[in-house]
C-alpha positions in Angstrom: 27.7 -83.1 -37.0 30.2 -83.4 -39.8 29.4 -85.1 -43.2 32.3 -86.3 -45.3 33.7 -89.2 -47.4 36.3 -91.7 -46.4 37.9 -94.8 -47.9 40.0 -95.4 -51.0 39.3 -93.2 -54.1 37.7 -96.1 -56.0 35.4 -96.9 -53.0 34.4 -93.7 -51.3 31.9 -94.1 -48.4 29.7 -91.3 -47.2 29.6 -90.8 -43.4 28.4 -88.4 -40.8 30.4 -88.0 -37.6 28.7 -86.9 -34.4 31.5 -85.7 -32.1 31.3 -86.5 -28.4 29.8 -83.8 -26.4 31.6 -84.9 -23.2 35.4 -84.9 -23.5 37.7 -87.6 -22.2 35.7 -90.8 -22.6 37.3 -91.9 -25.9 34.5 -94.2 -26.6 33.1 -94.5 -30.1 30.2 -96.2 -31.8 29.4 -97.2 -35.4 25.8 -97.3 -36.5 25.1 -99.9 -39.2 22.0 -99.1 -41.2 19.3 -101.4 -42.5 19.1 -102.1 -46.3 16.7 -100.7 -48.9 13.3 -99.3 -48.0 14.0 -100.1 -44.3 17.0 -97.8 -44.5 14.8 -95.0 -45.7 12.2 -95.6 -43.0 14.7 -95.8 -40.2 17.1 -92.9 -41.1 15.4 -90.3 -38.9 15.5 -92.6 -35.9 19.2 -93.5 -36.5 20.1 -89.8 -36.8 18.4 -89.1 -33.4 20.1 -92.0 -31.8 23.5 -90.8 -33.0 22.9 -87.3 -31.6 21.8 -88.7 -28.2 24.8 -91.0 -28.0 27.1 -88.1 -28.7 25.6 -86.2 -25.8 26.6 -89.2 -23.6 30.2 -88.6 -24.6 30.6 -91.0 -27.5 32.0 -90.2 -31.0 29.4 -91.7 -33.4 29.9 -92.6 -37.0 27.0 -93.5 -39.2 27.7 -94.3 -42.9 26.3 -95.6 -46.1 27.5 -99.0 -47.4 29.1 -99.0 -50.9 26.3 -98.9 -53.5 23.8 -97.4 -51.1 22.7 -94.0 -50.0 25.3 -91.3 -50.9 28.3 -93.6 -51.1 29.9 -94.5 -54.4 28.8 -97.5 -56.4 25.5 -98.7 -57.8 22.7 -100.6 -56.0 23.7 -103.7 -58.0 27.1 -103.6 -56.4 25.9 -104.2 -52.9 26.4 -107.6 -51.2 26.6 -108.9 -47.7 30.3 -109.5 -47.9 31.1 -106.0 -49.2 28.9 -104.5 -46.4 30.9 -106.4 -43.8 34.1 -105.0 -45.4 32.6 -101.5 -45.2 31.8 -102.0 -41.5 35.4 -103.0 -40.9 36.6 -99.9 -42.8 34.2 -97.6 -40.9 35.5 -99.0 -37.6 39.1 -98.3 -38.6 38.0 -94.8 -39.7 36.4 -94.1 -36.3 39.5 -95.3 -34.4 42.0 -93.4 -36.5 40.1 -90.1 -37.0 38.7 -89.8 -33.4 41.3 -91.5 -31.3 38.7 -93.7 -29.5 40.0 -96.6 -27.4 36.8 -98.5 -26.9 34.5 -99.3 -29.8 30.8 -100.2 -29.8 28.4 -100.9 -32.6 24.7 -100.6 -33.2 23.2 -102.8 -35.9 19.7 -102.1 -37.1 17.8 -104.8 -39.0 20.1 -105.8 -41.9 22.8 -103.8 -40.1 22.5 -106.1 -37.1 23.4 -109.1 -39.4 26.3 -107.2 -40.9 27.6 -106.0 -37.6 27.4 -109.5 -36.1 29.4 -110.9 -39.0 32.0 -108.2 -38.9 32.4 -108.6 -35.1 32.8 -112.4 -35.2 35.2 -112.3 -38.2 37.3 -109.2 -38.1 36.3 -106.4 -35.7 36.9 -106.4 -32.0 34.1 -104.7 -30.1 33.3 -103.9 -26.4 29.6 -103.5 -26.8 27.1 -104.5 -29.5 23.4 -103.5 -29.8 21.3 -105.5 -32.1 18.0 -103.8 -32.9 15.6 -106.3 -34.4 18.5 -107.9 -36.4 18.1 -110.0 -39.5 19.0 -113.4 -38.3 17.9 -115.9 -40.9 18.5 -114.7 -44.4 15.8 -116.9 -46.0 13.2 -115.6 -43.7 14.2 -112.0 -44.4 14.0 -112.5 -48.1 10.6 -114.2 -47.8 9.1 -111.4 -45.7 10.7 -108.7 -48.0 9.3 -110.3 -51.1 5.8 -110.6 -49.5 5.9 -106.9 -48.5 7.0 -106.0 -52.1 4.1 -108.0 -53.6 1.7 -106.2 -51.3 3.1 -102.9 -52.2 2.7 -103.6 -55.9 -0.8 -104.7 -55.5 -1.8 -101.6 -53.5 0.1 -99.2 -55.9 -0.8 -101.0 -59.1 2.9 -100.8 -60.1 3.5 -104.4 -61.1 4.2 -103.4 -64.7 7.1 -101.2 -63.6 8.7 -103.6 -61.2 11.7 -105.8 -62.2 12.2 -109.4 -61.1 15.3 -108.5 -59.0 14.2 -105.7 -56.7 12.4 -105.0 -53.4 10.4 -101.9 -53.1 12.4 -100.2 -55.8 15.8 -101.3 -54.5 18.0 -103.7 -56.5 18.3 -107.3 -55.2 21.2 -108.8 -57.1 21.6 -112.5 -57.3 24.9 -112.5 -55.4 23.1 -110.8 -52.4 20.3 -113.3 -52.6 22.7 -116.3 -52.5 24.5 -114.8 -49.5 21.3 -114.2 -47.6 20.0 -117.7 -48.3 23.2 -119.1 -46.7 23.1 -116.8 -43.6 21.8 -117.9 -40.2 23.3 -116.1 -37.2 21.8 -118.6 -34.8 24.7 -120.9 -35.5 27.6 -118.4 -34.9 30.6 -119.9 -33.3 31.9 -117.1 -31.2 30.6 -114.1 -29.3 30.5 -110.9 -31.3 31.3 -108.8 -28.2 31.6 -109.2 -24.4 28.5 -107.1 -23.9 25.4 -107.5 -26.1 22.0 -106.0 -26.1 19.3 -107.6 -28.3 16.1 -105.7 -28.9 13.0 -107.1 -30.5 9.6 -108.7 -29.8 8.1 -109.9 -33.0 5.8 -112.9 -32.7 6.2 -114.3 -36.2 9.0 -116.3 -37.8 11.4 -113.4 -37.5 10.8 -113.3 -33.8 11.4 -117.0 -33.5 14.7 -116.6 -35.3 15.7 -113.7 -33.0 14.9 -115.7 -29.9 17.1 -118.6 -31.2 19.9 -116.2 -31.9 19.4 -114.7 -28.4 19.7 -118.2 -26.8 23.0 -118.6 -28.7 24.3 -115.2 -27.6 23.4 -115.9 -24.0 25.6 -119.0 -24.1 28.5 -117.2 -25.8 28.6 -113.7 -24.3 30.0 -112.5 -20.9 27.0 -110.1 -20.5 23.8 -110.6 -22.6 20.6 -108.7 -22.2 17.5 -109.4 -24.3 14.8 -106.8 -24.0 11.5 -107.6 -25.6 10.2 -104.2 -26.6 7.4 -103.7 -29.1 8.7 -102.8 -32.5 6.9 -99.5 -33.4 6.5 -100.2 -37.1 9.4 -98.1 -38.4 10.4 -100.7 -40.9 7.0 -100.8 -42.6 5.8 -97.3 -43.4 2.2 -97.3 -44.7 1.5 -96.0 -48.1 0.9 -92.3 -47.9 2.7 -91.8 -44.6 4.9 -88.9 -45.2 7.3 -89.0 -42.2 9.3 -91.8 -40.8 8.6 -92.8 -37.2 11.0 -92.3 -34.3 10.7 -95.3 -31.8 11.3 -93.3 -28.7 11.0 -96.2 -26.2 13.6 -98.2 -28.1 16.0 -95.2 -28.3 15.5 -94.7 -24.6 16.3 -98.4 -23.9 19.5 -98.1 -25.9 20.6 -94.9 -24.2 19.9 -96.4 -20.8 22.0 -99.5 -21.6 24.9 -97.4 -22.9 24.7 -95.1 -19.9 25.3 -98.1 -17.6 28.0 -99.5 -19.9 29.8 -96.1 -20.0 29.6 -95.8 -16.2 31.1 -99.3 -15.9 33.9 -98.3 -18.3 34.6 -95.1 -16.4 35.3 -97.2 -13.3 38.0 -99.3 -15.0 40.9 -98.7 -17.3 39.6 -99.0 -20.9 41.4 -101.3 -23.4 42.9 -99.7 -26.4 40.9 -100.7 -29.5 44.0 -101.3 -31.5 45.5 -103.7 -28.9 42.5 -106.0 -28.6 43.1 -109.7 -29.4 
């Protein structure tokens, strides 16, 4: 595991590279994190996922968007469009630094939205995993604000909360406007030939994910929607000290990638730089 920074001097992004533990596959994956408090709650699970994918023979890069985590910038600088740019830059970094020929992406919650947009606009992928992705920006904002209000009520911290934040993380107006205009269920092209969608929420978020899944099924060569119970890693209870690791979901992702890698080993891989 190698932590480092990449990108131009004025926009340094923090990343951790998990090198492939099996030589010769030249297959890489970029993990796209959630945003805000969901990032904090999911970090442990994403770290374990990266380590397990590396043991399958994949070079894995996980990184912080500009203005988040240990990357340069301030929280107020983050936006959906800049996160998409960061995903493109991270993919280029993975290809150039590791020499991978096939690229996959795992997008978690907000990261699923960012990964889908990057893939449909600029990045050519072979495989895409969407783990309970944010599909409808308005729904995501509404749920996040409701969660924030409940947190303030339980912690009696309303006096310390600003109008443009969620659970202590800045929510700049630009980001709000971008999210309100985002709905992945209307995407016009497949983000990748092979797509795995994970999620089983029964509320409005679940309905949006199912609509997105129906759209992906119509667009993708190979689409798999697995309805696994979300194990609450996005919503850590007050006083809970350690983030949860959703073992069943990690197992499902590993199983899917194992089959995809086996299929790739049986055919000549396409060079990531030559995809059109």
